[in-house]
C-alpha positions, 0 to 999 in steps of 0.5 A, spaced: 771 213 462 776 218 466 780 218 472 779 223 477 784 229 477 791 226 479 792 229 486 793 225 492 786 223 495 784 228 501 785 227 508 778 225 511 780 229 517 782 235 513 783 238 507 789 237 503 792 242 497 792 238 491 799 236 488 800 235 481 806 230 479 812 234 476 817 229 474 824 232 473 831 229 471 836 232 476 842 230 480 843 223 483 839 221 489 840 223 496 838 222 503 833 216 504 832 215 496 840 214 496 839 209 501 833 205 498 835 206 491 839 199 491 833 195 493 828 199 488 833 198 483 833 190 484 825 190 485 824 194 478 830 190 475 834 197 474 828 200 470 824 206 474 818 208 470 815 213 475 818 218 480 819 215 487 818 221 493 820 220 500 818 223 507 825 227 507 824 230 500 829 226 496 827 222 490 829 217 485 827 219 478 825 215 472 830 212 468 827 214 461 824 220 461 821 219 454 817 213 457 816 215 464 809 216 466 806 223 470 805 219 476 808 219 483 809 213 488 810 217 495 813 213 501 810 217 506 814 215 512 820 210 514 814 205 517 814 203 509 821 200 510 819 197 516 813 193 513 818 191 507 824 189 512 819 184 516 815 181 511 819 182 505 816 181 498 808 182 497 805 182 504 810 187 506 809 192 500 801 191 501 801 193 508 805 199 507 800 201 501 794 199 506 796 203 512 798 209 507 805 209 508 806 208 500 801 212 496 800 212 488 799 219 487 795 220 480 793 215 475 793 208 479 792 204 472 798 207 469 802 206 475 800 199 476 801 197 469 808 200 468 810 197 475 808 190 473 812 191 466 818 192 469 818 189 476 820 182 479 815 177 478 817 172 483 815 175 489 817 169 494 824 169 491 825 177 491 824 177 498 830 172 500 835 175 494 833 183 496 834 181 504 841 184 504 840 190 500 833 191 504 837 191 511 843 195 509 838 201 506 833 200 512 839 201 517 841 207 513 834 210 514 833 208 521 828 202 520 831 197 523 826 197 529 821 192 531 815 191 526 809 195 526 803 191 527 799 189 521 793 192 519 787 190 522 784 189 515 788 182 514 784 176 513 786 170 517 780 164 516 781 158 521 779 151 519 780 146 513 780 150 507 774 150 503 770 147 509 763 150 509 765 154 516 771 156 513 768 158 506 763 162 510 768 166 514 772 168 507 765 170 504 764 174 510 771 178 510 769 180 503 762 182 502 760 184 509 764 190 509 757 195 509 752 195 503 753 202 503 760 202 501 758 197 495 752 201 493 758 207 492 762 202 488 758 198 484 752 203 483 745 202 482 745 195 479 749 193 485 752 187 481 759 185 483 761 181 477 763 183 470 758 187 466 757 186 458 758 192 454 753 190 448 751 194 443 747 200 446 750 199 453 754 205 454 753 206 462 755 201 467 748 200 469 746 198 462 752 193 461 750 190 467 743 189 465 745 186 458 749 181 462 743 179 466 739 178 460 745 174 456 745 169 462 737 169 462 737 167 455 743 162 455 739 159 460 732 159 456 728 163 461 726 168 456 722 162 453 719 159 459 715 163 463 715 161 470 721 157 470 725 155 476 732 158 477 737 157 482 742 163 483 748 160 487 752 166 490 746 171 489 749 177 492 745 183 493 739 180 488 740 183 482 740 177 477 734 174 481 730 181 480 732 181 473 730 174 471 723 175 476 722 182 473 723 181 466 721 173 465 717 171 470 722 166 473 721 163 480 728 164 483 731 161 489 737 165 491 743 163 496 748 166 499 753 166 505 753 173 506 748 175 512 749 183 509 747 181 502 741 176 504 738 182 508 739 187 503 737 182 497 730 181 501 729 188 502 730 189 495 725 184 493 720 186 498 720 193 495 720 191 488 713 187 490 717 180 487 716 176 494 712 171 491 717 170 485 724 170 489 726 167 495 733 169 498 736 164 503 742 164 507 745 157 505 751 153 502 750 150 495 752 143 499 746 144 503 741 145 497 737 138 497 731 135 494 729 140 490 729 141 482 730 147 478 730 148 470 736 152 470 742 154 475 746 161 474 753 162 478 755 169 477 762 171 480 761 165 486 765 159 483 772 163 485 770 161 492 769 153 491 776 151 490 779 145 486 778 140 491 771 142 491 770 143 484 767 136 482 762 136 488 760 143 486 758 141 479 755 134 481 751 137 486 748 142 481 747 137 476 743 133 481 738 139 482 737 140 475 731 137 471 732 134 464 734 139 459 736 144 465 742 148 464 747 151 468 751 158 466 758 158 470 760 165 470 767 166 473 774 169 473 779 164 470 787 163 470 791 159 465 793 153 468 789 155 475 791 159 480 791 158 488 790 165 492 795 164 498 795 168 504 802 170 502 799 175 497 795 181 497 789 179 494 789 173 499 790 176 505 786 182 504 781 181 499 779 174 497 782 169 502 782 162 500 780 164 493 782 160 487 782 161 479 781 155 475 783 154 468 777 154 463 779 148 460 779 144 467 772 147 468 769 144 462 772 137 463 769 138 470 762 139 468 763 134 463 765 129 468 759 131 472 754 129 467 753 136 463 754 137 456 758 143 455 754 147 449 758 154 449 764 158 452 765 165 452 770 170 454 768 177 457 776 179 459 776 186 456 769 187 459 771 186 466 777 191 465 772 196 463 767 194 469 773 195 474 775 202 471 768 204 472 768 201 479 775 205 481 772 211 478 766 211 482 770 210 488 775 215 487 770 220 485 767 219 492 773 218 496 771 222 502 765 218 503 768 211 502 773 213 507 767 215 512 764 208 511 769 203 511 775 207 513 781 209 509 785 202 510 779 198 507 778 203 501 785 203 499 785 195 499 779 196 494 782 201 490 789 197 489 785 191 488 780 193 483 786 197 479 790 191 479 785 186 477 784 191 471 791 191 469 791 183 470 785 183 465 788 188 460 795 184 459 791 177 459 794 174 466 786 174 468 781 171 464 773 171 465 769 166 462 761 164 461 761 156 461 754 154 459 752 146 460 746 142 459 743 136 463 741 132 457 735 128 457 735 120 457 734 120 449 740 125 448 736 131 446 738 137 450 732 143 448 738 147 446 737 152 440 740 151 434 745 157 434 747 163 438 742 168 435 737 166 440 741 169 446 745 174 442 740 178 438 738 183 443 739 190 445 741 193 452 735 196 456 736 203 459 738 204 466 731 206 468 729 199 467 736 196 469 
């Protein structure tokens, strides 16, 4: 799976001649490069893995020619420095990237991987330690002026964290950016979660089909025609459509995104499955007085939060019939991680997001009355999924910019590529945790082995 040619993305306002990075190891830095080299060296601990080019034509060369990557980081104007001076650390860097003042010209995965390997990890401490160097360099390049305005794409949800109203704001910020844009990035499957590249699954659409089928089989839907499924965080309806189409399941899908709900309802109607699928604009906390044979939660749990985790699993447990099953598919982080507004992801992508340690998830499910029967990691699969999404975005960059604007397109490119690097190096994980609500006599209705849900071949993309 390749990345588009390593050149600067075309300006949507007019064609730009492609440029090919050609690192050289010449004389010492001059101009803006010389002024800012102490700051960059501090951030990268003295090891520069790629070429830095500045608005005045000056450059900082890689410190090791043999290991340098053929990618350039371009700083297009002094405003990039102003962003960093006024918001030292990750937020300042993020603002410079989002506004286009800093640009990665080439293979973004290689660049982020190389920078991650050598950069200072504690961005909060970096801001204080580098302030003198930043101010000195900023003074020399004329950046000590009033701060530039932050990009309009920053999220600032209001209210109590993880209250229903604030969760709705956070979900809207991320998902209500345009269904056309998500079609471009996600492809025909319109599935915004980790695919599973099972035997026979070579395309993204086939791998998403395989993921949905795996979830259906873990939930036992293939053995119970007409079973009732609650799909929590149903997105654009892909899981609901798969279960109804291939297993005659009766599905209730819920989401907090109006754009998703409208799109999913249209897909359901076009598929002629309105008698099997109901899509609701509803918070999981308000689903009451109903019973389901199974619950799927795919790529939604990241919005729940540690303080709501017990309520989340208790609510879903109460909605299940005896021997009913829950499949929780979610990104995880060793030890858990709260995404704060001081981070790029928290400010631009997933406001209020939280990643839980999979061990904490298992314990919370058990405390809510589930018997945990299976835990599966799909970490490498998510990296491959993200590579496919970035390739979709890069290959149709001008169209993406026309749909959501250059700043938001940059946000998605940076966050998806950075997430792929996180899954590659193990900083991020993703797990499917399968639980069952045992009957009063202790029986579970579970198969004796995993063979029941692992022995299938991915369908072609035509049936995805």
